[in-house]
BATOR-857496 format. One record per residue (C-alpha): x, y, z; residue in three letters. Coordinates in steps of 0.5 Angstrom, whole numbers, padded with zeros to 4 digits, always signed. Layout:
BEGIN
XYZALA...
This chain:
BEGIN
+0095+0187+0150MET+0093+0195+0150ALA+0085+0195+0149PHE+0083+0197+0143ASN+0076+0201+0143PRO+0074+0200+0136ASN+0075+0192+0136GLN+0068+0194+0141LEU+0065+0198+0138LEU+0065+0194+0132ASN+0062+0187+0135ASN+0054+0188+0136PRO+0055+0182+0141LEU+0059+0187+0146ASN+0054+0192+0145ILE+0049+0188+0147LEU+0053+0186+0153ASN+0054+0194+0155LEU+0047+0195+0154GLN+0044+0188+0159GLY+0040+0185+0152ALA+0041+0180+0151LYS+0044+0177+0144PRO+0038+0174+0138PRO+0037+0167+0140LYS+0038+0163+0132ALA+0033+0160+0129GLU+0033+0152+0129PRO+0035+0150+0121PRO+0028+0149+0117ARG+0028+0141+0114PRO+0029+0142+0107PRO+0022+0143+0103ALA+0019+0135+0100ALA+0021+0136+0092PRO+0015+0138+0088VAL+0014+0132+0083PRO+0014+0133+0076ALA+0007+0134+0071PRO+0005+0127+0068GLU+0007+0128+0061VAL+0002+0125+0057VAL+0004+0123+0049PRO+0000+0127+0044ALA-0004+0122+0040VAL-0005+0124+0033GLU-0014+0123+0032SER-0019+0122+0027GLU-0025+0125+0025LEU-0030+0118+0026PRO-0032+0114+0020PHE-0038+0118+0018ASP-0040+0113+0013LYS-0046+0116+0009GLY-0040+0122+0005LEU-0037+0115+0002TYR-0045+0112+0001LEU-0046+0119-0002ASP-0039+0121-0007ALA-0041+0113-0008TYR-0048+0114-0012SER-0046+0120-0014ARG-0040+0117-0017LEU-0045+0112-0021GLY-0048+0118-0024LEU-0043+0119-0028LEU-0044+0111-0031ARG-0035+0110-0028ILE-0032+0105-0024ALA-0025+0107-0023ASN-0023+0112-0019VAL-0017+0116-0016ALA-0018+0116-0008ASP-0014+0122-0008LEU-0012+0124+0001GLY-0016+0117+0001CYS-0014+0117+0009GLY-0015+0111+0012ALA-0018+0108+0005GLY-0025+0108+0007ASN-0027+0110+0001PHE-0025+0103+0000ALA-0029+0100+0004LYS-0035+0102+0001ILE-0033+0099-0006MET-0031+0092-0002ALA-0038+0093+0000GLU-0041+0094-0006LYS-0037+0088-0010ASN-0033+0092-0013GLN-0026+0090-0016LYS-0019+0092-0013PRO-0016+0095-0020GLU-0022+0099-0021LEU-0018+0104-0014TYR-0013+0107-0013ILE-0012+0111-0006GLY-0007+0118-0005VAL-0005+0120+0002ASP+0000+0125+0005GLN+0000+0121+0012SER+0005+0116+0011HIS+0001+0111+0018ALA-0006+0113+0015LYS-0003+0109+0009ILE-0001+0104+0012GLN-0008+0102+0016GLY-0011+0102+0009ALA-0007+0097+0008LYS-0008+0093+0013ALA-0017+0094+0013ALA-0016+0093+0005CYS-0011+0088+0003PRO-0011+0087-0003GLY-0012+0094-0005TRP-0008+0098-0008ARG-0005+0104-0003PHE+0000+0109-0005VAL+0004+0115-0001TYR+0006+0121-0003GLY+0005+0128-0005ASP-0001+0127-0010PHE+0002+0133-0014ASN+0009+0130-0015SER+0010+0128-0022GLU+0013+0121-0018LYS+0005+0119-0016VAL+0002+0123-0021LYS+0004+0118-0025ALA+0001+0113-0021GLU-0006+0115-0021TYR-0006+0118-0028GLU-0009+0114-0032ARG-0016+0113-0028PHE-0022+0117-0031GLU-0025+0120-0025ALA-0021+0123-0018TYR-0025+0123-0012LEU-0023+0129-0007LEU-0026+0129+0000LEU-0025+0134+0005ASN-0019+0135+0000VAL-0019+0141-0004LEU-0022+0145+0001ASP-0016+0144+0005ALA-0010+0145+0000ILE-0008+0152-0001GLU-0006+0152-0007ASP-0012+0149-0010ASP-0013+0152-0016LEU-0006+0149-0018GLY-0008+0143-0017PHE-0013+0143-0021LEU-0010+0146-0027GLU-0005+0141-0027GLY-0011+0136-0027VAL-0012+0133-0034GLY-0017+0134-0039SER-0024+0130-0039GLY-0022+0129-0033LYS-0029+0127-0028HIS-0029+0130-0020LEU-0032+0128-0013VAL-0030+0134-0009VAL-0034+0135-0003SER-0033+0142+0001PHE-0035+0145+0008PRO-0041+0151+0006ARG-0039+0154+0013GLY-0032+0155+0017PRO-0029+0148+0019ARG-0023+0146+0023GLU-0018+0145+0017GLY-0021+0148+0011SER-0018+0154+0009LEU-0023+0157+0005ARG-0031+0155+0005PHE-0037+0156+0001PHE-0045+0158+0003PRO-0048+0159-0004ASP-0046+0155-0010ASN-0045+0163-0014PHE-0038+0162-0010SER-0037+0156-0012LEU-0037+0157-0019ARG-0034+0163-0018GLU-0028+0161-0015ARG-0027+0155-0021TYR-0032+0155-0027SER-0025+0157-0031SER-0023+0151-0029LEU-0028+0146-0029ILE-0035+0145-0032ASN-0039+0144-0026ILE-0045+0140-0028LYS-0049+0139-0020SER-0049+0141-0013VAL-0051+0136-0009GLY-0052+0137-0001SER-0050+0133+0005TYR-0051+0134+0013ARG-0047+0128+0016GLY-0042+0129+0023GLY-0038+0134+0020GLY-0044+0139+0018GLY-0046+0141+0011LEU-0042+0139+0006LEU-0043+0142-0002GLY-0043+0135-0006MET-0039+0137-0013VAL-0040+0132-0019LEU-0035+0136-0025ALA-0032+0135-0031GLU-0024+0139-0032ARG-0024+0143-0038TRP
């Protein structure tokens, strides 16, 4: 076979042999890296504020000032106000609770058997038909969280009584707060007759407690 100089030059090992150098030793294969375990996924659990019994007792006493026994509890949650009414030996037919959380309504029914709870949006005509016969509406930690609070109040029938709580300062979940009575009246006085504004301080901070009537 004829000698091909290009074959010598194109082979690095041949060049190293001619120069007296030894070819580098191949590195032994590295063991495969141990698999990294995936982080544990913990399912999210819906949390709920602790039951502030004092708030519901305060609302119950203010409802008594109106001399009205029956009430529609809008945004009733787990039925906390119904529990207070049961403790006060009130009749279940004097109460209805409405909430947009199906889980909370189920919890309220389990906690207060025999009391009436309705799942749904209390702005819908179907749900309103369930509670419009009640004279007073209870809105604890609710009206400040409604985006169209003015639109809701416009839909409340004339002469309906309201027991409403409002935060006095910024609070998670609230869209608005009222640090003083002037700002409160400035927003709502065209829609409701604000009869009194009290205060309650509990686990949720300082609240304004309002008694009002729809014009």
